[in-house]
ROMIVEX-498793 format. One record per residue: z, x, y of N, C-alpha, C in turn. Coordinates in steps of 0.2 Angstrom, whole numbers, padded with zeros to 4 digits, always signed. Layout:
ZXYZXYZXY/...
This chain:
-0127-0229+0210-0121-0228+0206-0122-0223+0201/-0118-0219+0200-0118-0213+0196-0114-0215+0189/-0117-0213+0184-0113-0214+0177-0109-0208+0176/-0103-0210+0174-0098-0204+0172-0100-0201+0165/-0103-0196+0165-0106-0193+0159-0100-0191+0154/-0094-0189+0157-0089-0187+0152-0086-0194+0149/-0086-0199+0152-0083-0205+0149-0088-0208+0144/-0095-0207+0146-0100-0209+0141-0100-0205+0135/-0099-0198+0136-0099-0193+0130-0093-0196+0125/-0087-0197+0128-0081-0200+0124-0083-0206+0121/-0087-0211+0124-0088-0217+0120-0093-0216+0114/-0097-0210+0114-0101-0208+0109-0097-0207+0102/-0091-0205+0103-0086-0204+0097-0085-0211+0094/-0087-0211+0087-0087-0217+0084-0082-0217+0078/-0079-0222+0076-0075-0222+0070-0079-0222+0063/-0085-0224+0063-0089-0224+0058-0092-0217+0057/-0091-0214+0051-0092-0207+0050-0100-0205+0051/-0104-0209+0048-0111-0208+0049-0113-0208+0056/-0111-0213+0060-0113-0213+0067-0110-0207+0071/-0104-0205+0069-0101-0200+0073-0105-0193+0072/-0107-0192+0066-0112-0187+0064-0118-0187+0068/-0121-0193+0068-0128-0194+0072-0126-0192+0079/-0121-0195+0082-0120-0194+0089-0118-0187+0091/-0115-0183+0086-0113-0176+0087-0119-0172+0088/-0124-0173+0084-0131-0170+0085-0134-0172+0091/-0134-0179+0093-0137-0181+0099-0134-0178+0105/-0128-0178+0105-0124-0175+0111-0126-0168+0112/-0127-0164+0107-0128-0157+0107-0136-0156+0109/-0140-0160+0106-0147-0159+0107-0150-0162+0114/-0148-0168+0115-0152-0172+0120-0147-0175+0126/-0141-0175+0126-0137-0178+0131-0138-0175+0138/-0138-0169+0138-0138-0166+0145-0144-0167+0148/-0150-0169+0145-0156-0170+0148-0158-0177+0150/-0153-0182+0148-0154-0189+0149-0155-0190+0157/-0159-0195+0159-0160-0197+0166-0154-0202+0167/-0153-0204+0173-0149-0210+0175-0150-0216+0171/-0157-0218+0171-0159-0224+0167-0158-0223+0160/-0159-0218+0157-0157-0217+0150-0150-0217+0149/-0146-0215+0153-0139-0215+0153-0136-0222+0153/-0139-0226+0157-0138-0233+0158-0139-0237+0152/-0145-0235+0149-0147-0239+0142-0142-0237+0137/-0140-0230+0137-0135-0228+0132-0129-0231+0132/-0126-0232+0139-0120-0235+0140-0120-0243+0137/-0126-0246+0139-0127-0253+0136-0127-0253+0129/-0130-0249+0125-0131-0248+0118-0124-0247+0115/-0120-0243+0118-0113-0241+0115-0109-0247+0115/-0110-0253+0118-0106-0259+0118-0107-0262+0111/-0112-0260+0107-0113-0263+0101-0107-0261+0096/-0106-0265+0091-0101-0264+0086-0104-0258+0081/-0100-0254+0078-0103-0249+0074-0108-0251+0069/-0106-0256+0065-0110-0258+0060-0117-0261+0062/-0117-0264+0068-0124-0266+0071-0128-0260+0074/-0124-0255+0077-0127-0249+0079-0130-0245+0073/-0126-0244+0068-0128-0240+0062-0135-0243+0059/-0135-0250+0059-0141-0253+0056-0147-0252+0060/-0146-0252+0066-0152-0250+0070-0154-0243+0070/-0149-0238+0069-0151-0231+0069-0154-0230+0062/-0151-0233+0057-0154-0231+0050-0160-0235+0048/-0162-0240+0052-0168-0244+0052-0167-0250+0047/-0161-0251+0045-0161-0257+0041-0161-0264+0045/-0160-0263+0051-0161-0269+0056-0165-0267+0062/-0170-0271+0064-0174-0269+0070-0170-0269+0076/-0172-0265+0081-0169-0265+0087-0172-0270+0091/-0169-0275+0093-0171-0281+0097-0172-0280+0104/-0169-0275+0107-0169-0274+0114-0173-0268+0116/-0179-0270+0120-0183-0265+0121-0180-0259+0125/-0175-0260+0129-0172-0255+0133-0169-0250+0128/-0167-0252+0123-0163-0247+0118-0167-0243+0114/-0174-0245+0113-0178-0242+0108-0179-0234+0109/-0179-0232+0115-0179-0225+0116-0173-0221+0114/-0167-0224+0115-0161-0221+0113-0160-0221+0105/-0162-0227+0102-0162-0227+0095-0167-0221+0092/-0173-0221+0095-0177-0215+0093-0174-0208+0093/-0171-0207+0099-0167-0201+0100-0162-0200+0094/-0158-0205+0093-0153-0205+0088-0155-0204+0081/-0161-0206+0080-0164-0205+0073-0167-0198+0072/-0168-0194+0077-0171-0188+0076-0166-0183+0073/-0168-0180+0068-0163-0175+0064-0164-0168+0066/
């Protein structure tokens, strides 16, 4: 099963400005190099609410899902 990169790219657009900026950099820098497994992890991570996702990205809350830790690390890169 192939993941629709276009749909996933669209889901990276967030209403929370800080997250939108983080994802804009991530999409430009890393998105095209992601493997199918990484895309599946990202798709799962994007089901989180913005405030929960932002807390993991900014480090105020730990990432409790081992599968998401790589994506959170990529999102944290500046």
